[in-house]
C-alpha positions in Angstrom: 126.4 148.9 160.3 123.1 151.0 161.0 121.6 151.5 164.3 118.0 152.2 163.9 115.8 153.7 166.7 112.0 153.2 166.3 109.3 155.4 167.8 110.1 154.0 171.3 113.4 154.7 171.3 114.5 151.1 170.9 117.5 150.4 168.9 117.4 148.4 165.9 120.8 146.9 165.1 121.6 146.1 161.3 125.5 144.6 160.7 127.0 141.9 158.3 128.9 140.6 160.9 128.2 139.3 164.7 131.3 141.4 165.9 129.9 144.4 164.0 126.4 144.0 165.9 127.8 143.5 169.4 130.0 146.7 168.7 126.5 148.5 167.7 125.1 147.2 171.0 127.7 148.5 173.3 127.2 151.8 171.5 123.7 151.7 172.0 123.7 150.9 175.7 126.0 153.5 176.5 124.2 156.3 174.4 120.6 155.4 176.3 122.0 154.8 179.8 125.7 156.3 179.9 125.5 156.9 183.7 124.0 153.5 184.4 126.4 151.2 182.5 129.5 152.9 184.4 127.8 152.8 187.9 127.2 148.9 187.0 130.6 148.5 186.7 131.5 150.5 189.9 129.4 148.3 192.0 130.8 145.1 190.6 134.5 146.4 191.4 133.4 147.3 195.0 133.8 151.0 194.3 130.2 152.0 194.7 130.1 153.6 198.2 132.5 156.4 196.2 128.9 157.4 194.9 126.3 156.3 197.2 127.9 156.8 200.8 128.1 154.8 203.4 124.6 152.8 202.3 126.6 151.2 199.7 129.7 150.0 202.0 128.1 146.7 202.8 127.5 145.7 199.1 130.9 146.9 198.2 132.6 144.6 200.7 130.4 141.8 199.4 132.0 142.4 195.9 135.4 142.4 197.5 134.7 139.6 199.3 133.6 137.6 196.4 136.1 138.9 194.4 134.1 139.4 191.3 136.7 141.6 189.8 139.7 139.4 190.4 137.5 136.3 189.2 136.7 138.1 185.8 140.2 138.8 185.1 141.3 135.5 185.7 138.3 134.4 183.4 139.0 136.8 180.8 142.8 135.9 180.4 141.5 132.1 179.9 138.8 133.1 177.6 138.2 131.1 174.1 139.6 133.3 171.6 136.4 133.9 169.6 134.5 134.6 172.7 136.7 137.1 173.7 136.7 138.7 170.3 133.1 139.0 170.1 132.9 140.6 173.8 135.9 142.7 172.7 133.6 143.9 170.3 130.9 144.7 172.2 133.5 146.6 174.6 134.7 148.7 171.9 131.4 150.0 170.9 131.1 150.9 174.5 134.4 153.0 174.3 133.6 154.4 170.9 130.6 156.1 172.4 132.6 158.0 175.5 135.1 158.7 173.0 132.8 160.6 170.6 130.7 162.1 173.7 133.0 162.8 176.4 130.5 164.9 177.9 128.6 161.7 178.6 131.7 160.1 180.9 130.7 161.1 184.3 133.3 162.9 186.4 133.8 160.2 188.7 134.6 157.8 186.3 138.4 157.5 186.5 139.1 153.9 184.9 139.6 155.1 181.6 138.3 152.6 178.8 135.9 149.9 180.0 137.5 146.6 180.0 136.5 142.9 179.6 137.1 141.9 183.2 134.9 145.2 184.4 132.1 143.7 182.4 132.9 140.5 183.4 132.8 141.6 186.9 129.4 143.0 186.5 128.0 139.8 185.1 129.3 138.0 187.9 127.8 140.5 190.7 124.4 140.6 188.7 124.1 136.5 188.1 125.9 135.0 191.2 124.1 137.1 193.7 121.3 134.7 193.8 123.7 132.1 195.2 125.4 134.6 197.6 121.9 135.3 198.9 121.3 131.7 199.6 124.7 131.3 201.6 123.3 134.4 203.5 119.9 132.4 204.0 121.9 129.6 205.5 123.5 131.8 207.8 120.3 132.9 209.1 118.6 129.6 209.4 121.9 128.7 211.6 120.7 131.7 213.5 123.5 134.0 212.7 122.6 137.8 211.2 125.0 138.4 208.5 124.4 142.2 208.4 124.1 142.3 204.5 120.9 143.0 202.8 119.4 140.8 200.0 117.7 141.7 197.1 113.6 141.1 196.5 113.2 138.9 193.1 110.6 136.9 191.4 109.4 136.4 188.2 106.7 134.7 186.3 107.1 132.3 183.1 104.9 129.8 181.1 105.2 127.7 177.7 102.2 126.3 175.9 102.7 123.7 173.2 101.1 124.0 170.0 98.2 121.3 171.0 97.2 123.8 173.1 97.7 127.1 171.0 94.9 128.5 168.7 97.7 129.1 166.0 99.3 125.9 166.4 102.6 127.4 167.5 104.1 127.1 170.8 103.9 130.0 172.9 106.3 131.5 175.7 105.8 134.1 178.4 109.1 136.0 179.6 108.1 138.1 182.7 111.2 139.1 185.3 110.2 140.8 188.5 113.0 142.6 189.8 113.6 146.2 190.6 113.1 148.7 188.4 116.1 150.8 189.3 119.5 149.8 189.8 121.8 147.3 188.2 118.4 144.9 187.3 117.2 147.9 185.2 116.8 146.2 181.9 117.5 147.8 178.3 115.6 146.9 175.1 117.0 146.0 171.9 116.7 144.2 168.3 119.5 142.8 166.5 120.2 141.3 163.2 123.7 140.7 162.7 125.0 137.9 160.7 124.2 134.8 163.3 123.2 136.9 165.9 119.4 137.8 165.5 117.0 138.4 167.9 114.8 140.6 170.2 114.8 141.4 174.1 116.6 143.0 176.7 120.1 143.0 178.3 121.3 145.1 181.1 123.8 147.9 180.5 127.4 146.3 180.6 126.5 142.9 179.3 126.7 141.7 175.5 124.0 139.6 173.8 120.2 139.2 174.6 120.1 138.3 177.8 115.9 137.2 178.0 113.7 137.0 174.8 114.1 135.2 171.4 116.1 134.7 168.2 114.9 133.5 165.0 114.3 129.8 166.4 114.2 129.9 170.2 112.7 131.9 173.0 113.9 131.3 176.4 113.1 132.8 180.3 114.2 132.6 183.4 112.9 132.7 187.0 114.2 133.0 190.5 114.1 129.6 192.3 116.3 126.7 191.6 118.4 124.1 193.0 120.7 125.1 196.2 124.2 126.4 194.8 125.8 127.8 198.0 126.6 126.6 201.4 128.0 127.7 204.8 130.8 125.9 206.5 131.4 126.5 210.3 134.9 126.8 211.7 136.3 126.2 214.8 138.9 129.3 215.4 142.2 128.8 217.3 141.7 130.5 220.8 145.3 131.3 220.8 145.2 132.5 217.8 141.9 133.7 216.1 143.2 133.9 212.6 143.6 129.8 212.4 140.9 127.5 212.2 140.9 123.9 212.7 140.8 121.5 209.9 141.2 117.8 209.9 143.0 117.9 213.3 145.4 120.6 212.1 145.3 124.2 212.6 145.1 126.2 209.2 145.9 129.8 208.6 143.3 132.5 207.6 144.5 134.6 204.7 143.7 138.2 204.9 143.1 141.0 202.7 142.9 144.5 203.4 140.8 146.9 201.4 140.2 150.5 201.3 136.7 152.1 200.3 136.5 155.7 199.5 133.4 156.7 200.7 131.2 159.9 199.5 130.5 162.4 202.2 132.6 160.4 204.5 135.9 159.5 205.6 137.7 156.4 203.9 137.3 153.1 205.4 139.9 150.4 205.8 138.3 146.5 206.2 139.9 143.5 207.1 138.6 140.4 205.1 139.5 136.8 205.9 139.3 133.7 203.9 139.3 129.9 204.4 140.0 127.3 201.6 136.2 126.9 201.6 135.6 130.7 201.1 135.2 134.0 202.4 134.3 134.7 206.6 130.9 135.9 206.4 130.8 136.4 210.3 132.4 135.5 213.9 130.5 134.7 216.9 132.7 133.7 219.8 134.9 131.3 218.6 133.0 130.1 215.4 133.7 131.7 211.9 131.2 131.0 209.2 132.7 130.9 205.4 130.5 130.8 202.5 131.3 128.4 199.7 130.4 129.2 196.4 130.9 127.0 192.9 131.1 129.4 190.5 135.0 130.2 190.4 137.3 132.1 187.5 136.5 128.8 185.5 132.8 129.9 185.0 132.2 132.2 182.1 129.0 133.9 183.0 128.5 135.0 179.1 128.8 131.4 177.9 125.2 130.3 178.6 124.0 133.3 176.8 126.3 132.7 173.5 124.6 129.2 173.4 121.0 130.7 173.8 121.7 133.5 171.5 122.8 131.4 168.7 120.8 128.3 169.0 118.5 126.4 166.5 116.1 124.8 168.8 115.6 124.1 172.4 118.8 122.1 172.4 120.3 125.7 172.8 118.9 125.7 176.2 120.1 122.2 177.1 123.8 123.5 176.0 123.5 126.7 177.9 122.5 124.7 181.1 125.6 122.2 180.4 127.7 125.0 180.5 127.1 124.9 184.5 127.6 128.8 184.7 123.8 129.6 184.8 122.9 131.2 188.4 120.1 129.0 190.4 116.9 129.4 188.3 114.2 128.1 186.3 114.9 127.9 182.8 112.2 127.5 180.5 112.4 127.7 176.4 110.3 127.2 173.3 111.0 126.6 169.6 109.8 127.4 166.1 109.7 123.4 165.9 107.0 123.5 168.7 108.9 122.1 171.3 108.9 123.4 174.9 111.4 122.8 177.4 112.2 123.2 181.0 115.5 122.6 183.4 116.0 123.8 187.0 119.5 125.1 186.4 122.4 126.1 188.4 126.3 125.0 189.3 125.3 122.8 192.2 127.8 121.0 194.4 127.7 117.1 194.9 127.3 116.7 198.6 128.1 114.2 201.2 124.6 113.0 202.5 123.7 112.9 206.2 123.9 116.6 206.7 121.4 119.3 206.5 122.8 121.7 203.7 120.1 124.3 204.2 121.9 125.5 207.1 125.7 126.1 208.2 127.3 122.6 208.2 130.9 121.5 210.1 133.5 122.6 208.2 136.6 121.2 210.4 136.7 118.2 208.5 137.1 116.8 205.0 134.2 114.5 205.6 132.0 117.4 204.5 133.7 118.6 201.4 132.2 119.0 198.3 132.5 115.9 196.0 132.3 117.5 192.6 129.7 119.5 190.8 126.5 117.5 189.4 126.2 117.9 185.6 123.3 119.3 184.2 122.0 115.8 183.3 121.6 115.4 187.3 119.0 118.5 187.4 115.2 118.5 187.0 114.1 118.6 183.6 111.3 118.1 181.2 110.6 118.0 177.0 107.1 118.3 176.0 105.2 117.7 179.4 101.9 115.5 178.4 99.7 118.5 179.6 101.0 120.6 177.2 102.0 123.6 179.2 103.9 124.4 182.2 104.5 127.6 184.5 106.8 128.4 187.2 106.4 131.8 189.1 108.8 131.3 191.5 107.4 128.1 192.9 108.7 124.6 193.7 108.7 122.0 190.4 105.7 120.0 192.1 103.2 122.8 191.7 104.4 123.8 188.1 101.0 121.8 186.1 98.4 119.8 187.4 99.7 116.4 188.0 103.5 117.4 187.8 106.2 114.8 186.6 108.3 116.2 189.6 107.9 115.3 193.2 110.5 115.6 195.8 110.9 112.0 196.8 112.1 111.1 193.6 114.7 113.4 193.5 117.7 114.6 195.5 116.4 117.4 197.7 118.9 120.2 197.3 118.5 119.7 193.4 114.7 119.6 193.6 114.6 123.0 195.6 116.8 125.4 197.4 115.6 126.3 201.0 116.3 129.9 199.9 113.0 130.0 198.2 110.3 128.8 200.7 110.1 127.2 204.3 109.6 123.7 202.6 111.1 122.3 199.2 107.4 121.1 198.2 103.7 121.1 198.6 103.1 124.7 198.5 102.7 127.6 195.7 101.9 131.1 195.7 98.8 133.1 194.2 100.7 134.1 190.9 101.5 130.3 190.6 98.0 129.5 191.4 96.3 132.0 188.9 98.6 130.8 185.8 97.6 126.9 186.6 93.7 128.1 186.8 94.1 130.1 183.2 96.6 127.8 181.5 94.9 124.5 182.7 91.1 125.7 181.5 92.5 126.7 178.0 92.9 124.0 175.5 93.1 126.8 172.7 94.9 129.6 173.9 94.6 132.7 171.3 97.4 135.1 171.1 94.8 137.6 172.4 94.4 135.5 175.4 98.1 134.9 176.0 98.6 138.6 176.1 95.7 138.9 178.6 97.3 136.1 180.9 100.5 138.3 180.7 99.1 141.2 182.4 95.9 139.3 184.4 94.5 141.3 187.3 92.8 138.9 188.9 94.1 137.8 192.5 93.8 134.1 192.9 91.4 133.4 195.9 90.0 136.6 195.8 86.2 135.4 195.5 86.6 133.1 198.9 87.7 136.6 200.7 84.7 138.7 199.2 82.2 135.8 200.0 83.6 135.6 203.6 83.0 139.5 204.1 79.7 139.8 202.6 78.9 136.6 204.6 80.1 138.3 207.9 77.9 141.2 207.4 74.4 141.4 209.2 73.3 144.2 206.8 76.1 144.8 203.8 76.8 148.7 203.5 77.1 149.9 200.1 80.9 149.6 199.9 80.3 145.7 200.7 77.4 145.8 197.9 80.1 147.4 195.5 82.5 144.3 196.3 79.4 142.0 195.6 79.2 143.7 192.1 82.8 143.8 191.4 84.4 141.7 188.7 87.2 141.2 191.2 90.0 142.7 188.7 92.7 145.1 190.4 91.8 147.5 187.4 93.1 151.1 187.7 89.7 152.4 187.2 87.9 150.4 189.8 86.5 151.9 193.2 86.1 148.2 194.3 89.4 147.3 193.7 90.7 150.3 195.9 88.5 149.5 198.6 89.4 145.7 198.4 93.1 147.0 199.0 92.2 149.2 201.9 90.6 146.4 203.6 93.2 143.7 203.1 95.8 146.0 204.0 93.9 147.3 207.6 92.9 143.2 208.2 97.1 142.5 207.8 97.5 144.6 210.8 95.3 142.4 213.0 96.9 139.6 215.0 94.3 137.0 213.8 95.0 137.6 210.2 97.4 134.8 209.5 94.9 132.2 211.0 92.0 133.9 209.0 94.3 133.6 205.6 94.9 129.6 206.7 91.0 129.4 206.7 90.4 130.9 203.7 93.3 130.4 201.2 94.1 127.0 199.7 96.5 127.8 196.8 97.9 124.5 196.2 94.5 122.9 195.3 95.2 124.4 192.2 98.3 122.2 191.5 96.4 119.3 193.0 93.7 119.5 190.7 90.9 119.6 193.2 88.5 121.9 194.9 90.5 124.3 197.4 89.3 123.1 201.2 88.1 126.4 202.6 87.1 126.7 206.0 84.0 128.7 207.7 85.1 131.3 210.0 84.0 131.3 213.5 82.3 134.1 215.0 85.4 135.7 216.2 87.1 135.7 212.8 83.6 137.3 211.4 83.9 140.2 213.8 87.6 140.7 212.6 86.3 141.1 209.2 83.7 143.4 210.1 85.7 145.5 212.0 88.8 145.8 209.7 86.4 146.6 206.6 84.7 149.8 208.8 88.2 150.9 209.5 89.6 150.3 206.3 86.7 152.6 205.0 86.9 155.2 207.5 90.7 155.6 206.5 90.0 155.8 202.9 87.3 158.1 203.5 89.9 160.2 205.3 92.9 160.0 203.5 91.4 160.2 199.7 88.3 162.2 200.8 86.0 159.6 199.5 85.4 155.6 199.2 84.9 155.9 195.5 88.2 156.8 194.6 89.6 154.3 192.0 92.7 151.8 192.5 94.7 154.0 190.3 94.4 157.2 192.5 96.7 155.1 194.9 98.7 152.8 192.9 101.0 154.2 190.2 103.8 154.1 187.8 106.2 157.0 187.1 109.4 158.5 187.2 110.4 161.8 189.0 107.6 163.8 189.3 105.4 162.2 186.5 103.2 159.3 187.3 100.2 157.5 185.9 97.7 155.1 187.2 98.2 151.5 187.0 96.3 148.0 187.9 97.8 145.2 189.4 99.4 144.1 192.4 102.2 142.6 194.3 102.7 141.2 198.0 101.1 137.8 198.8 100.8 138.7 202.5 97.8 141.2 201.6 96.3 139.0 199.1 96.6 141.4 196.4 99.1 139.6 193.9 98.2 139.1 190.3 100.1 137.7 187.4 100.5 141.6 186.4 102.8 141.8 189.5 104.0 145.2 191.0 105.8 145.8 194.3 104.8 149.3 195.6 106.4 151.8 198.0 105.0 153.5 201.2 102.2 155.8 200.7 103.8 159.3 200.2 102.1 162.4 201.3 99.3 162.2 198.5 98.9 158.6 199.9 100.2 157.2 196.6 102.0 154.3 196.6 104.4 154.2 193.5 105.5 150.8 191.5 109.3 150.2 192.5 109.8 146.7 191.3 107.8 143.9 189.4 107.2 143.2 185.9 110.7 144.8 184.5 110.7 143.4 180.6 107.5 141.6 180.1 107.6 139.9 176.6 105.0 137.2 174.5 106.9 135.4 172.2 104.7 133.4 169.9 107.3 130.4 168.2 105.6 130.9 164.5 107.7 131.1 161.1 108.7 134.1 161.5 108.5 134.8 165.1 106.0 137.2 166.6 106.7 139.0 169.8 105.2 141.5 172.2 107.2 143.3 175.1 107.0 146.7 177.2 108.9 148.2 179.8 107.6 149.7 183.2 109.2 153.2 182.6 111.2 154.2 179.4 114.4 153.2 177.4 116.1 156.4 177.8 117.8 157.7 181.0 118.1 161.2 179.4 115.5 163.6 181.3 114.9 165.6 178.0 114.3 162.4 175.8 110.7 161.4 175.0 111.6 158.3 175.8 112.7 158.9 179.5 108.8 157.3 180.7 106.8 157.2 177.4 106.3 153.4 178.4 105.2 154.0 181.7 102.3 156.4 180.2 101.2 154.9 176.9 102.1 151.1 177.5 102.5 150.2 181.0 99.8 152.2 182.6 97.1 151.1 180.1 98.9 147.6 180.1 99.4 147.6 176.5 102.2 145.4 175.4 103.9 146.6 172.1 104.8 144.7 169.1 108.4 144.4 168.8 108.8 145.2 165.2 111.6 142.8 165.2 111.7 142.0 161.4 112.5 144.6 158.8 109.4 144.8 157.4 107.5 145.4 160.6 110.0 148.0 161.5 109.9 149.7 158.3 107.2 152.3 158.9 107.8 152.8 162.4 111.7 154.3 162.1 112.5 157.3 164.2 116.1 157.9 163.4 119.1 156.2 161.6 122.9 156.2 162.8 125.8 154.8 160.8 128.4 153.1 162.5 131.7 152.1 161.6 133.5 149.3 163.2 137.1 147.5 162.3 137.9 144.2 164.1 142.0 145.2 163.7 143.5 146.4 166.6 
């Protein structure tokens, strides 16, 4: 087996067998991210507070409460022999690296070799936390604050059929928007190992390509999906609060005592209780609230990815969905035969009718008990829609394309959409979804260059209406307002007008009338309906607010930056440690600054800079030609080693200039870009 590194530090694995390739993948992951990989496993086992202190206690309790490690141990024991052997090869590669480089194994790691249940627990932590967040949302909608934080998640995806592609090949955009740090920080790879061949990203501690393509199929996923979790409210026995009522009889809650080591603090002991529905999230007076998730130990989180990685066409995506082990997502795929396919996936309980499952439901009766699990054939799906394109940027199915084939009235509501992703299950979209539709629906022959531009587009949908409203409110436009009139409406890193606009929208958002003004000027859903936006004229009071907030914004910009001519990239940055570079694009629908090139920024630092923290984590464009062509970038760099040239090289040379790099997936493409070569040996005999 040979492990090449290209000039970006990306591993290209060549092996005669699948097992050999997965061994090299494990080895390369540990080589690039020696600490992150083991931190991911500690999080999954509920031991992160040992490293991060008190702030991680709640997260550890969730991991213990939902027993990621215990369920992974049971799943590992029951795993099919072939799948288990492949997974073990990956783990053997991880352990081989640490054995050869003991200095890279952190002192705090006291578990010896990495095991299958550890990596299985991490898969469950990452994937099924979407469903845990749904349960926490149900609890909050019931008026109970659980005290557990949920992550910010988003993504873009779109597919174009051959009929709307200038090359005559299907295209797929893969664009997850997650945190740039922690367990969601993706790791880039290429692999050619027997039947396993592809390009994309994975997570340290997980085998296979998570998002990307093989020789025949490309697949993408975005947050949003059916409802896969519930909360049951239980009546506690007033004479014994460790009992709950079920079908007229008192049942005992089971109890588990867990001990947590906490960095810079005393060890903690916590009492966790479970009903037959699931763990108790909260107790209020004589009511206990139990979370119910359908992902038990019978769910193998790696099974869907095996189906995708070895797929010959879009049917691989159908097979992945049929495992019912995928988390609630929008699964979109395209293949070299020219098919584009979508399914709204997840493991969804069959629920009795007559209840609002978006809030806690009475759990004291078997009348509310789940009645099995929906097969994937029940889920919303479409093959080769007549529109010739589709997109899902965390929006409901009815807004995926103009004249969408999906309407809420035709489907079971909890299969159509979870309330976790919006106040309403249908009838709305966001800035990204509206902009994607605007561009995709208007172009009947999309070139590769146009597709790459759409992937990193910098125009916030609806910005024209805002600029027109501001200029219309001005009795005598200032130089700053005239600059907005001449502006191309792109949040480019070198644009001073873009920064003026951003400062104004930040200032406006603080005003009590901001929400009503937005309602007058924004109609994103019009794009999905194929109609003109219904923009309402502003009254005198609202126009006065626009004038006042713009003047205040320019005053603040002058005070903070010393000029109103500073470019957008003076404030908005991408970087790591002490080094940063200017960046274009935005995120945060509340400010109207969200672009398809999406980033979420931190608060301003002492230099009034806002550094990116989440957003585009591993953007990929795949053209399903034969052979496939693909482009990709990460926001920072491949390596976690500060001395490595690949610690932040993509931030400077790819992400900052919005220049997605070719994957060099094929051997002939890689040939002129090899930086290193490592030979590895692996025997399947144990």
